[in-house]
C-alpha positions in Angstrom: 205.2 161.9 -109.6 203.7 161.3 -113.1 200.1 162.2 -113.4 197.5 159.8 -115.1 194.2 161.2 -116.2 191.4 159.6 -114.3 193.7 157.4 -112.2 195.5 157.4 -109.0 198.6 155.5 -108.4 200.0 154.5 -105.0 203.0 152.1 -104.5 202.8 150.1 -101.3 206.1 148.3 -101.1 205.9 145.8 -104.2 202.2 146.4 -104.9 200.9 149.3 -107.2 197.4 150.3 -106.2 195.5 152.0 -109.0 192.4 153.8 -108.2 189.7 154.8 -111.0 188.9 158.2 -110.1 186.5 159.8 -112.7 183.5 160.7 -110.6 180.6 160.0 -110.1 180.8 156.5 -112.0 184.3 156.3 -113.1 183.5 156.2 -116.7 186.4 155.7 -119.0 187.5 158.4 -121.5 190.1 158.3 -124.5 192.4 160.2 -122.1 192.1 157.9 -119.1 192.2 154.8 -121.4 195.7 156.2 -122.9 196.7 156.9 -119.2 196.1 153.4 -118.1 198.1 152.0 -121.0 201.0 154.5 -120.1 200.6 153.6 -116.4 200.8 149.7 -117.0 203.8 150.4 -119.4 205.6 152.4 -116.6 204.8 149.6 -114.0 206.4 147.0 -116.2 209.6 149.2 -116.2 209.7 149.2 -112.4 211.3 146.1 -111.3 210.2 146.7 -107.6 206.6 146.2 -108.6 205.4 142.7 -108.7 201.7 143.0 -108.6 198.9 145.4 -109.2 195.5 146.0 -107.6 192.9 148.1 -109.2 189.6 149.6 -107.8 187.1 152.3 -107.9 187.1 155.4 -105.6 184.2 155.4 -103.2 181.7 152.8 -102.2 179.2 152.7 -105.2 181.2 152.2 -108.4 184.2 150.3 -109.6 183.5 151.7 -113.1 180.3 152.1 -115.2 182.2 151.7 -118.4 182.1 154.3 -121.3 180.0 157.4 -121.2 177.4 156.8 -123.7 177.0 160.5 -124.4 180.1 159.9 -126.5 178.3 157.8 -129.1 175.0 159.8 -129.2 175.9 161.5 -132.5 176.8 158.0 -134.3 180.2 159.3 -135.2 182.1 156.3 -136.3 185.6 158.0 -135.8 184.8 158.4 -132.2 183.7 154.9 -131.9 186.8 153.6 -133.6 189.1 155.8 -131.4 187.5 154.7 -128.4 187.5 150.9 -129.3 191.3 151.3 -130.1 191.9 153.0 -126.8 190.0 150.2 -124.9 191.7 147.6 -126.6 195.4 149.0 -126.0 194.6 149.7 -122.2 193.0 146.4 -121.4 195.4 144.2 -123.4 198.2 146.0 -121.6 196.6 145.2 -118.4 196.0 141.7 -119.1 199.6 141.3 -120.3 201.0 142.9 -117.2 204.0 140.4 -116.0 202.9 140.4 -112.4 199.6 139.2 -110.8 196.8 141.8 -111.2 193.7 141.8 -109.1 190.4 143.9 -109.4 188.9 144.8 -106.2 185.4 145.3 -107.3 183.8 147.7 -104.8 180.5 148.4 -106.6 178.9 148.5 -110.0 181.1 147.1 -112.6 179.3 147.5 -116.0 180.3 147.3 -119.6 183.9 148.5 -119.9 184.2 148.5 -116.2 183.7 144.8 -116.1 186.0 144.4 -119.0 188.6 146.0 -117.1 188.2 143.5 -114.3 188.3 140.7 -116.7 191.5 141.8 -118.0 192.9 141.2 -114.4 194.0 137.8 -113.3 191.8 137.7 -110.3 188.6 139.5 -109.3 187.4 140.2 -105.6 183.9 141.8 -105.4 182.1 143.1 -102.3 178.8 141.5 -101.3 176.8 144.5 -102.8 178.4 144.4 -106.2 176.7 144.2 -109.4 178.3 143.1 -112.8 177.0 143.2 -116.4 177.9 143.6 -120.2 174.7 145.5 -121.3 176.1 147.0 -124.5 173.7 145.0 -126.7 170.7 146.8 -125.1 171.8 150.1 -126.5 172.7 148.8 -129.9 176.5 148.0 -129.2 178.6 145.3 -128.2 181.6 144.7 -125.7 184.6 145.8 -127.7 187.3 145.8 -124.8 187.8 142.1 -124.8 184.4 141.2 -123.0 183.2 138.7 -125.5 186.3 136.7 -125.3 187.5 137.1 -121.6 184.0 136.5 -120.2 183.5 133.2 -122.2 187.1 132.0 -121.0 186.2 133.0 -117.5 182.6 131.5 -116.9 182.0 129.5 -120.2 180.0 130.1 -123.2 176.5 129.6 -121.7 176.9 132.2 -119.0 178.7 134.4 -121.3 175.7 134.3 -123.6 173.2 135.0 -120.6 175.2 138.0 -119.8 175.8 139.5 -123.2 172.8 138.2 -125.3 170.3 138.3 -122.7 171.6 141.2 -120.8 171.5 139.4 -117.7 173.1 141.4 -114.5 174.7 139.1 -112.0 175.2 139.9 -108.3 178.1 138.9 -106.1 176.7 135.6 -105.1 176.0 134.6 -108.5 179.4 135.9 -109.9 180.9 133.6 -107.2 179.0 130.6 -108.2 179.7 130.9 -111.9 183.4 131.7 -111.4 183.2 135.4 -112.5 184.9 136.2 -109.2 187.2 134.3 -106.7 186.0 135.8 -103.4 183.3 137.9 -101.9 184.3 139.8 -98.9 181.8 142.2 -96.9 181.2 145.7 -98.0 184.3 147.7 -97.8 186.6 144.9 -97.5 187.5 144.0 -101.3 190.6 146.2 -101.3 192.0 144.8 -98.2 191.5 141.3 -99.4 193.1 142.2 -102.8 196.0 143.8 -101.2 196.6 140.8 -98.9 196.6 138.6 -102.2 199.0 140.8 -103.9 201.1 140.9 -101.1 201.3 137.2 -100.9 203.0 137.2 -104.4 206.1 138.5 -102.8 206.8 134.9 -101.5 207.2 133.9 -105.1 209.9 134.6 -107.6 208.6 137.5 -109.8 210.6 136.2 -112.8 208.9 132.9 -112.3 205.4 134.6 -111.9 206.0 136.4 -115.3 206.9 133.1 -116.9 204.0 131.1 -115.3 201.4 133.6 -116.2 202.3 133.5 -119.9 202.0 129.7 -119.9 198.7 129.9 -118.2 197.3 132.4 -120.7 198.8 130.2 -123.6 196.3 127.5 -122.7 193.6 129.9 -123.8 194.6 129.9 -127.6 197.3 126.9 -128.1 197.0 123.2 -127.9 198.7 121.5 -125.1 201.2 120.0 -127.2 202.6 123.6 -128.1 202.2 125.0 -124.6 203.8 121.8 -122.9 206.9 122.1 -125.0 207.1 126.0 -124.2 206.7 125.0 -120.5 209.9 123.0 -120.5 211.7 125.5 -122.3 210.5 128.2 -119.9 211.6 126.1 -117.0 215.3 125.8 -118.5 215.2 129.6 -119.3 214.7 130.4 -115.6 218.2 129.2 -115.0 219.6 132.3 -116.5 218.1 134.3 -113.9 219.3 135.6 -110.6 216.1 134.7 -108.9 216.5 131.0 -109.8 219.9 130.8 -108.2 218.7 132.9 -105.1 215.6 130.8 -104.7 217.3 127.3 -104.6 220.2 128.7 -102.4 217.7 130.3 -99.9 215.7 126.9 -99.8 218.7 125.1 -99.1 220.1 127.5 -96.5 216.6 127.5 -94.7 216.3 131.3 -95.2 213.8 133.7 -96.9 214.8 134.4 -100.5 215.8 138.2 -101.7 214.4 138.4 -105.0 215.8 140.9 -107.6 213.1 140.4 -110.3 216.1 139.7 -112.6 
């Protein structure tokens, strides 16, 4: 099996479970970010995988982001390389064709929260804490945080978290829409896997098309996206899954998806 630095990959049927594994705080390195980019690309090629769940190993940390020791010398070359790696990794995660879910099992700080924001859904345990504290050390979120956080919770709360350095607990995260559910301690992964498995009832080719359209609403006018929606609907008639889905419904049986 392929090795991915700082990550563990387990496939459970049509679900890929990715566990962040760089103890003690699962901080990101250039190597682990490159590994995540490669891992997501490998999953894109695996047509048996319909969804992805990402979590942190243990009970305390999802991820604490980047190790600040990397930036202690003020080396701009290192800063540029890390920013590029962060961008490549989390944009690949955001663009994954299937459903992605972050099971936040503890602290998600800086690049850790940005990783979760790159996912489609976030489930966090009741003791979790989330923040984008980069400005407190003279930096800024460089892995999509300024954009994805504002899209998710609105401009005002994004400013509270980024400009005021406000840390949010699980209850606040749920109230502002940063996360979708708050299960008890130790149950986020179980709930995330259950949600990921529910995707198997849907056509994976339809899911990929729908996800692109939903993301399109962030950056394009409804006029453009509504036209693309109609075209995507017609394009699905070129897929095996469309024919299987309709045939299964009419025959009153469960569909057998081919992701093709």
